[in-house]
ZALO-508819 format. One record per residue: z negated, y, x of N, C-alpha, C, O in turn. Coordinates in steps of 0.1 Angstrom, whole numbers, plus 5000, padded with zeros to 4 digits. Layout:
<site n_zz="Z" n_yy="Y" n_xx="X" ca_zz="Z" ca_yy="Y" ca_xx="X" c_zz="Z" c_yy="Y" c_xx="X" o_zz="Z" o_yy="Y" o_xx="X"/>
...
//
This chain:
<site n_zz="0406" n_yy="2633" n_xx="8351" ca_zz="0415" ca_yy="2632" ca_xx="8361" c_zz="0424" c_yy="2644" c_xx="8356" o_zz="0424" o_yy="2647" o_xx="8344"/>
<site n_zz="0433" n_yy="2652" n_xx="8364" ca_zz="0442" ca_yy="2663" ca_xx="8360" c_zz="0456" c_yy="2657" c_xx="8359" o_zz="0464" o_yy="2664" o_xx="8353"/>
<site n_zz="0460" n_yy="2649" n_xx="8362" ca_zz="0475" ca_yy="2646" ca_xx="8358" c_zz="0474" c_yy="2633" c_xx="8349" o_zz="0466" o_yy="2625" o_xx="8352"/>
<site n_zz="0482" n_yy="2632" n_xx="8338" ca_zz="0482" ca_yy="2626" ca_xx="8327" c_zz="0489" c_yy="2616" c_xx="8326" o_zz="0488" o_yy="2607" o_xx="8317"/>
<site n_zz="0499" n_yy="2616" n_xx="8338" ca_zz="0508" ca_yy="2604" ca_xx="8339" c_zz="0505" c_yy="2591" c_xx="8344" o_zz="0500" o_yy="2592" o_xx="8355"/>
<site n_zz="0508" n_yy="2580" n_xx="8339" ca_zz="0504" ca_yy="2570" ca_xx="8345" c_zz="0508" c_yy="2565" c_xx="8356" o_zz="0502" o_yy="2559" o_xx="8365"/>
<site n_zz="0523" n_yy="2568" n_xx="8357" ca_zz="0531" ca_yy="2565" ca_xx="8370" c_zz="0526" c_yy="2571" c_xx="8385" o_zz="0530" o_yy="2567" o_xx="8396"/>
<site n_zz="0517" n_yy="2583" n_xx="8382" ca_zz="0513" ca_yy="2588" ca_xx="8396" c_zz="0497" c_yy="2581" c_xx="8400" o_zz="0491" o_yy="2583" o_xx="8410"/>
<site n_zz="0494" n_yy="2573" n_xx="8391" ca_zz="0481" ca_yy="2565" ca_xx="8395" c_zz="0484" c_yy="2555" c_xx="8405" o_zz="0494" o_yy="2548" o_xx="8405"/>
<site n_zz="0476" n_yy="2554" n_xx="8414" ca_zz="0478" ca_yy="2544" ca_xx="8424" c_zz="0471" c_yy="2535" c_xx="8423" o_zz="0476" o_yy="2524" o_xx="8423"/>
<site n_zz="0461" n_yy="2537" n_xx="8423" ca_zz="0449" ca_yy="2525" ca_xx="8421" c_zz="0446" c_yy="2519" c_xx="8409" o_zz="0447" o_yy="2526" o_xx="8399"/>
<site n_zz="0442" n_yy="2509" n_xx="8407" ca_zz="0435" ca_yy="2499" ca_xx="8394" c_zz="0424" c_yy="2512" c_xx="8389" o_zz="0424" o_yy="2517" o_xx="8377"/>
<site n_zz="0414" n_yy="2516" n_xx="8400" ca_zz="0402" ca_yy="2521" ca_xx="8396" c_zz="0407" c_yy="2536" c_xx="8387" o_zz="0400" o_yy="2542" o_xx="8379"/>
<site n_zz="0420" n_yy="2539" n_xx="8392" ca_zz="0422" ca_yy="2557" ca_xx="8387" c_zz="0429" c_yy="2552" c_xx="8374" o_zz="0425" o_yy="2557" o_xx="8364"/>
<site n_zz="0437" n_yy="2543" n_xx="8372" ca_zz="0442" ca_yy="2538" ca_xx="8360" c_zz="0434" c_yy="2533" c_xx="8350" o_zz="0438" o_yy="2535" o_xx="8339"/>
<site n_zz="0422" n_yy="2527" n_xx="8351" ca_zz="0412" ca_yy="2525" ca_xx="8343" c_zz="0405" c_yy="2538" c_xx="8340" o_zz="0404" o_yy="2541" o_xx="8328"/>
<site n_zz="0399" n_yy="2546" n_xx="8349" ca_zz="0396" ca_yy="2558" ca_xx="8345" c_zz="0405" c_yy="2570" c_xx="8336" o_zz="0400" o_yy="2579" o_xx="8329"/>
<site n_zz="0417" n_yy="2568" n_xx="8337" ca_zz="0426" ca_yy="2573" ca_xx="8331" c_zz="0425" c_yy="2566" c_xx="8315" o_zz="0422" o_yy="2573" o_xx="8305"/>
<site n_zz="0427" n_yy="2552" n_xx="8315" ca_zz="0425" ca_yy="2547" ca_xx="8300" c_zz="0408" c_yy="2551" c_xx="8296" o_zz="0407" o_yy="2555" o_xx="8285"/>
<site n_zz="0397" n_yy="2550" n_xx="8304" ca_zz="0388" ca_yy="2554" ca_xx="8297" c_zz="0388" c_yy="2568" c_xx="8292" o_zz="0384" o_yy="2569" o_xx="8280"/>
<site n_zz="0390" n_yy="2577" n_xx="8297" ca_zz="0392" ca_yy="2592" ca_xx="8294" c_zz="0399" c_yy="2591" c_xx="8277" o_zz="0393" o_yy="2593" o_xx="8267"/>
<site n_zz="0412" n_yy="2585" n_xx="8280" ca_zz="0420" ca_yy="2588" ca_xx="8267" c_zz="0412" c_yy="2581" c_xx="8257" o_zz="0411" o_yy="2587" o_xx="8247"/>
<site n_zz="0405" n_yy="2568" n_xx="8257" ca_zz="0398" ca_yy="2564" ca_xx="8251" c_zz="0388" c_yy="2571" c_xx="8244" o_zz="0387" o_yy="2570" o_xx="8231"/>
<site n_zz="0382" n_yy="2578" n_xx="8251" ca_zz="0369" ca_yy="2587" ca_xx="8245" c_zz="0375" c_yy="2600" c_xx="8241" o_zz="0368" o_yy="2606" o_xx="8232"/>
<site n_zz="0385" n_yy="2604" n_xx="8245" ca_zz="0393" ca_yy="2613" ca_xx="8236" c_zz="0395" c_yy="2610" c_xx="8221" o_zz="0391" o_yy="2617" o_xx="8212"/>
<site n_zz="0403" n_yy="2599" n_xx="8222" ca_zz="0408" ca_yy="2591" ca_xx="8208" c_zz="0394" c_yy="2591" c_xx="8197" o_zz="0394" o_yy="2592" o_xx="8185"/>
<site n_zz="0385" n_yy="2588" n_xx="8207" ca_zz="0373" ca_yy="2581" ca_xx="8199" c_zz="0366" c_yy="2595" c_xx="8192" o_zz="0363" o_yy="2595" o_xx="8180"/>
<site n_zz="0363" n_yy="2605" n_xx="8200" ca_zz="0357" ca_yy="2617" ca_xx="8198" c_zz="0366" c_yy="2624" c_xx="8185" o_zz="0361" o_yy="2628" o_xx="8175"/>
<site n_zz="0382" n_yy="2624" n_xx="8187" ca_zz="0390" ca_yy="2628" ca_xx="8178" c_zz="0388" c_yy="2621" c_xx="8162" o_zz="0393" o_yy="2623" o_xx="8151"/>
<site n_zz="0382" n_yy="2613" n_xx="8165" ca_zz="0379" ca_yy="2604" ca_xx="8150" c_zz="0363" c_yy="2610" c_xx="8146" o_zz="0360" o_yy="2608" o_xx="8134"/>
<site n_zz="0357" n_yy="2614" n_xx="8152" ca_zz="0343" ca_yy="2617" ca_xx="8151" c_zz="0335" c_yy="2607" c_xx="8151" o_zz="0325" o_yy="2608" o_xx="8144"/>
<site n_zz="0338" n_yy="2595" n_xx="8161" ca_zz="0331" ca_yy="2583" ca_xx="8158" c_zz="0320" c_yy="2584" c_xx="8173" o_zz="0324" o_yy="2587" o_xx="8185"/>
<site n_zz="0307" n_yy="2580" n_xx="8169" ca_zz="0300" ca_yy="2577" ca_xx="8181" c_zz="0304" c_yy="2562" c_xx="8189" o_zz="0312" o_yy="2554" o_xx="8185"/>
<site n_zz="0298" n_yy="2561" n_xx="8201" ca_zz="0300" ca_yy="2548" ca_xx="8204" c_zz="0296" c_yy="2536" c_xx="8200" o_zz="0303" o_yy="2526" o_xx="8201"/>
<site n_zz="0285" n_yy="2537" n_xx="8194" ca_zz="0278" ca_yy="2528" ca_xx="8185" c_zz="0288" c_yy="2524" c_xx="8172" o_zz="0290" o_yy="2512" o_xx="8169"/>
<site n_zz="0294" n_yy="2536" n_xx="8166" ca_zz="0302" ca_yy="2532" ca_xx="8155" c_zz="0317" c_yy="2524" c_xx="8157" o_zz="0323" o_yy="2517" o_xx="8149"/>
<site n_zz="0322" n_yy="2528" n_xx="8173" ca_zz="0333" ca_yy="2524" ca_xx="8172" c_zz="0330" c_yy="2509" c_xx="8178" o_zz="0340" o_yy="2501" o_xx="8179"/>
<site n_zz="0317" n_yy="2506" n_xx="8182" ca_zz="0313" ca_yy="2491" ca_xx="8190" c_zz="0312" c_yy="2482" c_xx="8176" o_zz="0318" o_yy="2471" o_xx="8174"/>
<site n_zz="0305" n_yy="2488" n_xx="8166" ca_zz="0303" ca_yy="2482" ca_xx="8154" c_zz="0315" c_yy="2476" c_xx="8147" o_zz="0316" o_yy="2464" o_xx="8144"/>
<site n_zz="0324" n_yy="2485" n_xx="8145" ca_zz="0338" ca_yy="2488" ca_xx="8137" c_zz="0348" c_yy="2475" c_xx="8146" o_zz="0356" o_yy="2468" o_xx="8139"/>
<site n_zz="0347" n_yy="2474" n_xx="8160" ca_zz="0354" ca_yy="2469" ca_xx="8168" c_zz="0349" c_yy="2451" c_xx="8172" o_zz="0356" o_yy="2441" o_xx="8177"/>
<site n_zz="0337" n_yy="2452" n_xx="8170" ca_zz="0332" ca_yy="2438" ca_xx="8168" c_zz="0325" c_yy="2434" c_xx="8186" o_zz="0321" o_yy="2423" o_xx="8189"/>
<site n_zz="0325" n_yy="2446" n_xx="8193" ca_zz="0318" ca_yy="2447" ca_xx="8207" c_zz="0307" c_yy="2452" c_xx="8207" o_zz="0302" o_yy="2458" o_xx="8198"/>
<site n_zz="0300" n_yy="2447" n_xx="8221" ca_zz="0289" ca_yy="2459" ca_xx="8218" c_zz="0292" c_yy="2471" c_xx="8223" o_zz="0303" o_yy="2473" o_xx="8229"/>
<site n_zz="0280" n_yy="2483" n_xx="8221" ca_zz="0281" ca_yy="2496" ca_xx="8223" c_zz="0280" c_yy="2495" c_xx="8241" o_zz="0284" o_yy="2506" o_xx="8245"/>
<site n_zz="0277" n_yy="2485" n_xx="8250" ca_zz="0277" ca_yy="2487" ca_xx="8262" c_zz="0291" c_yy="2484" c_xx="8269" o_zz="0296" o_yy="2488" o_xx="8280"/>
<site n_zz="0299" n_yy="2476" n_xx="8258" ca_zz="0311" ca_yy="2472" ca_xx="8262" c_zz="0322" c_yy="2485" c_xx="8261" o_zz="0332" o_yy="2486" o_xx="8269"/>
<site n_zz="0318" n_yy="2496" n_xx="8250" ca_zz="0326" ca_yy="2506" ca_xx="8250" c_zz="0321" c_yy="2518" c_xx="8262" o_zz="0328" o_yy="2527" o_xx="8266"/>
<site n_zz="0313" n_yy="2516" n_xx="8265" ca_zz="0305" ca_yy="2524" ca_xx="8274" c_zz="0312" c_yy="2519" c_xx="8288" o_zz="0315" o_yy="2528" o_xx="8295"/>
<site n_zz="0314" n_yy="2509" n_xx="8292" ca_zz="0322" ca_yy="2506" ca_xx="8301" c_zz="0335" c_yy="2507" c_xx="8300" o_zz="0341" o_yy="2508" o_xx="8311"/>
<site n_zz="0344" n_yy="2506" n_xx="8287" ca_zz="0357" ca_yy="2511" ca_xx="8289" c_zz="0358" c_yy="2524" c_xx="8290" o_zz="0365" o_yy="2529" o_xx="8299"/>
<site n_zz="0352" n_yy="2531" n_xx="8282" ca_zz="0352" ca_yy="2547" ca_xx="8285" c_zz="0347" c_yy="2550" c_xx="8298" o_zz="0351" o_yy="2561" o_xx="8301"/>
<site n_zz="0340" n_yy="2543" n_xx="8307" ca_zz="0336" ca_yy="2549" ca_xx="8320" c_zz="0349" c_yy="2544" c_xx="8331" o_zz="0349" o_yy="2548" o_xx="8342"/>
<site n_zz="0358" n_yy="2535" n_xx="8326" ca_zz="0370" ca_yy="2532" ca_xx="8333" c_zz="0365" c_yy="2519" c_xx="8345" o_zz="0370" o_yy="2517" o_xx="8357"/>
<site n_zz="0356" n_yy="2513" n_xx="8337" ca_zz="0349" ca_yy="2499" ca_xx="8343" c_zz="0358" c_yy="2488" c_xx="8338" o_zz="0363" o_yy="2487" o_xx="8327"/>
<site n_zz="0358" n_yy="2478" n_xx="8348" ca_zz="0365" ca_yy="2464" ca_xx="8341" c_zz="0361" c_yy="2457" c_xx="8330" o_zz="0350" o_yy="2451" o_xx="8332"/>
<site n_zz="0366" n_yy="2455" n_xx="8320" ca_zz="0363" ca_yy="2447" ca_xx="8310" c_zz="0371" c_yy="2436" c_xx="8308" o_zz="0380" o_yy="2434" o_xx="8316"/>
<site n_zz="0369" n_yy="2427" n_xx="8296" ca_zz="0379" ca_yy="2417" ca_xx="8294" c_zz="0389" c_yy="2425" c_xx="8284" o_zz="0385" o_yy="2434" o_xx="8276"/>
<site n_zz="0403" n_yy="2419" n_xx="8285" ca_zz="0413" ca_yy="2427" ca_xx="8278" c_zz="0411" c_yy="2425" c_xx="8263" o_zz="0417" o_yy="2433" o_xx="8256"/>
<site n_zz="0404" n_yy="2416" n_xx="8259" ca_zz="0401" ca_yy="2411" ca_xx="8244" c_zz="0393" c_yy="2421" c_xx="8240" o_zz="0395" o_yy="2425" o_xx="8228"/>
<site n_zz="0382" n_yy="2427" n_xx="8247" ca_zz="0376" ca_yy="2438" ca_xx="8242" c_zz="0383" c_yy="2451" c_xx="8240" o_zz="0379" o_yy="2459" o_xx="8231"/>
<site n_zz="0392" n_yy="2454" n_xx="8248" ca_zz="0402" ca_yy="2464" ca_xx="8248" c_zz="0409" c_yy="2466" c_xx="8236" o_zz="0410" o_yy="2476" o_xx="8229"/>
<site n_zz="0415" n_yy="2452" n_xx="8234" ca_zz="0424" ca_yy="2451" ca_xx="8220" c_zz="0417" c_yy="2452" c_xx="8211" o_zz="0422" o_yy="2460" o_xx="8202"/>
<site n_zz="0402" n_yy="2446" n_xx="8209" ca_zz="0395" ca_yy="2450" ca_xx="8196" c_zz="0391" c_yy="2464" c_xx="8193" o_zz="0390" o_yy="2468" o_xx="8181"/>
<site n_zz="0389" n_yy="2472" n_xx="8205" ca_zz="0390" ca_yy="2488" ca_xx="8203" c_zz="0398" c_yy="2491" c_xx="8199" o_zz="0397" o_yy="2496" o_xx="8187"/>
<site n_zz="0412" n_yy="2489" n_xx="8206" ca_zz="0424" ca_yy="2496" ca_xx="8199" c_zz="0426" c_yy="2491" c_xx="8186" o_zz="0432" o_yy="2500" o_xx="8179"/>
<site n_zz="0423" n_yy="2481" n_xx="8179" ca_zz="0427" ca_yy="2475" ca_xx="8166" c_zz="0415" c_yy="2483" c_xx="8158" o_zz="0419" o_yy="2486" o_xx="8147"/>
<site n_zz="0406" n_yy="2485" n_xx="8160" ca_zz="0395" ca_yy="2492" ca_xx="8152" c_zz="0399" c_yy="2507" c_xx="8151" o_zz="0395" o_yy="2515" o_xx="8142"/>
<site n_zz="0406" n_yy="2511" n_xx="8159" ca_zz="0409" ca_yy="2527" ca_xx="8160" c_zz="0424" c_yy="2529" c_xx="8155" o_zz="0430" o_yy="2540" o_xx="8155"/>
<site n_zz="0430" n_yy="2516" n_xx="8151" ca_zz="0441" ca_yy="2518" ca_xx="8146" c_zz="0453" c_yy="2525" c_xx="8156" o_zz="0461" o_yy="2534" o_xx="8154"/>
<site n_zz="0449" n_yy="2517" n_xx="8167" ca_zz="0462" ca_yy="2520" ca_xx="8178" c_zz="0468" c_yy="2509" c_xx="8184" o_zz="0474" o_yy="2510" o_xx="8194"/>
<site n_zz="0465" n_yy="2498" n_xx="8178" ca_zz="0471" ca_yy="2484" ca_xx="8185" c_zz="0486" c_yy="2485" c_xx="8183" o_zz="0492" o_yy="2477" o_xx="8190"/>
<site n_zz="0493" n_yy="2492" n_xx="8176" ca_zz="0507" ca_yy="2494" ca_xx="8173" c_zz="0511" c_yy="2499" c_xx="8186" o_zz="0521" o_yy="2494" o_xx="8191"/>
<site n_zz="0506" n_yy="2508" n_xx="8192" ca_zz="0510" ca_yy="2516" ca_xx="8202" c_zz="0516" c_yy="2506" c_xx="8213" o_zz="0527" o_yy="2507" o_xx="8219"/>
<site n_zz="0507" n_yy="2496" n_xx="8213" ca_zz="0511" ca_yy="2482" ca_xx="8226" c_zz="0529" c_yy="2481" c_xx="8228" o_zz="0536" o_yy="2476" o_xx="8237"/>
<site n_zz="0533" n_yy="2487" n_xx="8212" ca_zz="0547" ca_yy="2480" ca_xx="8213" c_zz="0556" c_yy="2489" c_xx="8223" o_zz="0566" o_yy="2485" o_xx="8227"/>
<site n_zz="0549" n_yy="2502" n_xx="8225" ca_zz="0557" ca_yy="2509" ca_xx="8233" c_zz="0557" c_yy="2504" c_xx="8246" o_zz="0568" o_yy="2503" o_xx="8251"/>
<site n_zz="0545" n_yy="2501" n_xx="8252" ca_zz="0541" ca_yy="2497" ca_xx="8263" c_zz="0551" c_yy="2484" c_xx="8266" o_zz="0559" o_yy="2484" o_xx="8275"/>
<site n_zz="0550" n_yy="2475" n_xx="8257" ca_zz="0557" ca_yy="2462" ca_xx="8259" c_zz="0566" c_yy="2457" c_xx="8246" o_zz="0563" o_yy="2448" o_xx="8238"/>
<site n_zz="0577" n_yy="2465" n_xx="8247" ca_zz="0586" ca_yy="2461" ca_xx="8234" c_zz="0590" c_yy="2450" c_xx="8236" o_zz="0591" o_yy="2446" o_xx="8248"/>
<site n_zz="0593" n_yy="2442" n_xx="8227" ca_zz="0600" ca_yy="2431" ca_xx="8223" c_zz="0613" c_yy="2427" c_xx="8229" o_zz="0622" o_yy="2433" o_xx="8222"/>
<site n_zz="0619" n_yy="2421" n_xx="8237" ca_zz="0628" ca_yy="2419" ca_xx="8245" c_zz="0643" c_yy="2417" c_xx="8237" o_zz="0643" o_yy="2409" o_xx="8227"/>
<site n_zz="0653" n_yy="2424" n_xx="8240" ca_zz="0664" ca_yy="2422" ca_xx="8232" c_zz="0669" c_yy="2405" c_xx="8233" o_zz="0663" o_yy="2396" o_xx="8239"/>
<site n_zz="0679" n_yy="2404" n_xx="8226" ca_zz="0686" ca_yy="2390" ca_xx="8229" c_zz="0695" c_yy="2391" c_xx="8239" o_zz="0700" o_yy="2402" o_xx="8241"/>
<site n_zz="0699" n_yy="2380" n_xx="8248" ca_zz="0704" ca_yy="2380" ca_xx="8263" c_zz="0721" c_yy="2379" c_xx="8253" o_zz="0723" o_yy="2377" o_xx="8242"/>
<site n_zz="0730" n_yy="2383" n_xx="8264" ca_zz="0742" ca_yy="2383" ca_xx="8260" c_zz="0748" c_yy="2365" c_xx="8255" o_zz="0757" o_yy="2362" o_xx="8247"/>
<site n_zz="0739" n_yy="2358" n_xx="8262" ca_zz="0744" ca_yy="2344" ca_xx="8258" c_zz="0737" c_yy="2339" c_xx="8242" o_zz="0742" o_yy="2331" o_xx="8235"/>
<site n_zz="0727" n_yy="2344" n_xx="8241" ca_zz="0721" ca_yy="2343" ca_xx="8228" c_zz="0729" c_yy="2347" c_xx="8218" o_zz="0731" o_yy="2339" o_xx="8209"/>
<site n_zz="0737" n_yy="2365" n_xx="8219" ca_zz="0742" ca_yy="2371" ca_xx="8210" c_zz="0755" c_yy="2359" c_xx="8209" o_zz="0756" o_yy="2355" o_xx="8197"/>
<site n_zz="0762" n_yy="2354" n_xx="8218" ca_zz="0774" ca_yy="2347" ca_xx="8214" c_zz="0772" c_yy="2334" c_xx="8209" o_zz="0782" o_yy="2328" o_xx="8205"/>
<site n_zz="0760" n_yy="2328" n_xx="8209" ca_zz="0755" ca_yy="2316" ca_xx="8202" c_zz="0753" c_yy="2320" c_xx="8187" o_zz="0756" o_yy="2312" o_xx="8178"/>
<site n_zz="0748" n_yy="2331" n_xx="8184" ca_zz="0747" ca_yy="2338" ca_xx="8170" c_zz="0755" c_yy="2341" c_xx="8163" o_zz="0754" o_yy="2339" o_xx="8151"/>
<site n_zz="0765" n_yy="2347" n_xx="8169" ca_zz="0781" ca_yy="2349" ca_xx="8167" c_zz="0787" c_yy="2336" c_xx="8158" o_zz="0792" o_yy="2335" o_xx="8147"/>
<site n_zz="0786" n_yy="2326" n_xx="8168" ca_zz="0794" ca_yy="2315" ca_xx="8166" c_zz="0808" c_yy="2317" c_xx="8164" o_zz="0812" o_yy="2328" o_xx="8167"/>
<site n_zz="0819" n_yy="2306" n_xx="8160" ca_zz="0830" ca_yy="2304" ca_xx="8161" c_zz="0836" c_yy="2314" c_xx="8151" o_zz="0835" o_yy="2313" o_xx="8139"/>
<site n_zz="0843" n_yy="2327" n_xx="8159" ca_zz="0846" ca_yy="2338" ca_xx="8150" c_zz="0862" c_yy="2336" c_xx="8150" o_zz="0867" o_yy="2334" o_xx="8161"/>
<site n_zz="0870" n_yy="2337" n_xx="8138" ca_zz="0880" ca_yy="2337" ca_xx="8139" c_zz="0887" c_yy="2348" c_xx="8145" o_zz="0881" o_yy="2359" o_xx="8143"/>
<site n_zz="0898" n_yy="2349" n_xx="8155" ca_zz="0905" ca_yy="2357" ca_xx="8163" c_zz="0921" c_yy="2359" c_xx="8157" o_zz="0927" o_yy="2369" o_xx="8159"/>
<site n_zz="0925" n_yy="2351" n_xx="8152" ca_zz="0938" ca_yy="2353" ca_xx="8147" c_zz="0939" c_yy="2347" c_xx="8132" o_zz="0931" o_yy="2338" o_xx="8129"/>
<site n_zz="0949" n_yy="2350" n_xx="8123" ca_zz="0953" ca_yy="2345" ca_xx="8109" c_zz="0956" c_yy="2332" c_xx="8110" o_zz="0964" o_yy="2330" o_xx="8119"/>
<site n_zz="0951" n_yy="2322" n_xx="8103" ca_zz="0961" ca_yy="2309" ca_xx="8105" c_zz="0975" c_yy="2308" c_xx="8104" o_zz="0981" o_yy="2316" o_xx="8096"/>
<site n_zz="0981" n_yy="2299" n_xx="8111" ca_zz="0994" ca_yy="2297" ca_xx="8108" c_zz="0999" c_yy="2289" c_xx="8099" o_zz="0995" o_yy="2278" o_xx="8099"/>
<site n_zz="1012" n_yy="2292" n_xx="8088" ca_zz="1016" ca_yy="2284" ca_xx="8078" c_zz="1019" c_yy="2272" c_xx="8083" o_zz="1025" o_yy="2270" o_xx="8094"/>
<site n_zz="1014" n_yy="2262" n_xx="8074" ca_zz="1020" ca_yy="2247" ca_xx="8077" c_zz="1032" c_yy="2246" c_xx="8073" o_zz="1036" o_yy="2255" o_xx="8065"/>
<site n_zz="1040" n_yy="2235" n_xx="8078" ca_zz="1057" ca_yy="2235" ca_xx="8077" c_zz="1057" c_yy="2228" c_xx="8061" o_zz="1049" o_yy="2218" o_xx="8059"/>
<site n_zz="1065" n_yy="2233" n_xx="8052" ca_zz="1067" ca_yy="2231" ca_xx="8041" c_zz="1058" c_yy="2234" c_xx="8032" o_zz="1060" o_yy="2230" o_xx="8021"/>
<site n_zz="1049" n_yy="2243" n_xx="8035" ca_zz="1041" ca_yy="2254" ca_xx="8028" c_zz="1048" c_yy="2264" c_xx="8024" o_zz="1044" o_yy="2276" o_xx="8026"/>
<site n_zz="1061" n_yy="2263" n_xx="8016" ca_zz="1066" ca_yy="2278" ca_xx="8012" c_zz="1063" c_yy="2280" c_xx="7996" o_zz="1071" o_yy="2289" o_xx="7991"/>
<site n_zz="1054" n_yy="2275" n_xx="7988" ca_zz="1052" ca_yy="2280" ca_xx="7975" c_zz="1046" c_yy="2291" c_xx="7976" o_zz="1037" o_yy="2294" o_xx="7984"/>
<site n_zz="1052" n_yy="2300" n_xx="7968" ca_zz="1047" ca_yy="2315" ca_xx="7967" c_zz="1038" c_yy="2316" c_xx="7956" o_zz="1040" o_yy="2311" o_xx="7945"/>
<site n_zz="1028" n_yy="2323" n_xx="7960" ca_zz="1015" ca_yy="2324" ca_xx="7946" c_zz="1022" c_yy="2338" c_xx="7935" o_zz="1030" o_yy="2348" o_xx="7937"/>
<site n_zz="1015" n_yy="2333" n_xx="7923" ca_zz="1016" ca_yy="2344" ca_xx="7915" c_zz="1007" c_yy="2346" c_xx="7904" o_zz="1001" o_yy="2336" o_xx="7901"/>
<site n_zz="1005" n_yy="2355" n_xx="7898" ca_zz="0993" ca_yy="2356" ca_xx="7890" c_zz="0992" c_yy="2347" c_xx="7876" o_zz="0998" o_yy="2351" o_xx="7866"/>
<site n_zz="0987" n_yy="2337" n_xx="7876" ca_zz="0985" ca_yy="2331" ca_xx="7861" c_zz="0999" c_yy="2327" c_xx="7855" o_zz="0999" o_yy="2322" o_xx="7844"/>
<site n_zz="1011" n_yy="2329" n_xx="7863" ca_zz="1025" ca_yy="2325" ca_xx="7855" c_zz="1024" c_yy="2311" c_xx="7858" o_zz="1025" o_yy="2308" o_xx="7870"/>
<site n_zz="1023" n_yy="2302" n_xx="7851" ca_zz="1024" ca_yy="2286" ca_xx="7853" c_zz="1036" c_yy="2278" c_xx="7847" o_zz="1038" o_yy="2266" o_xx="7849"/>
//
């Protein structure tokens, strides 16, 4: 494919093809054969062939291949953990003091250092 942006890919087939191309390049950069990647991933060589050809496979196979290539952490960029919602933040903060406490009547004793 000429365009490297997933945003411009309109069909599932085009997206699978681009993922397959990127997977192939990543494997070749590591100087692995398809058989070596398959063995390291715990999937069949045919599964690696299908992934690289842009054919549909089970997502667990794709995850195993990413894990073997030490690329699983890259999914954090694709699906980052959601942040806390505003109401959750408020609950975590709890009751925070907003004002200094009022002095009670009759509490006129002054404080001093160790003078008893």
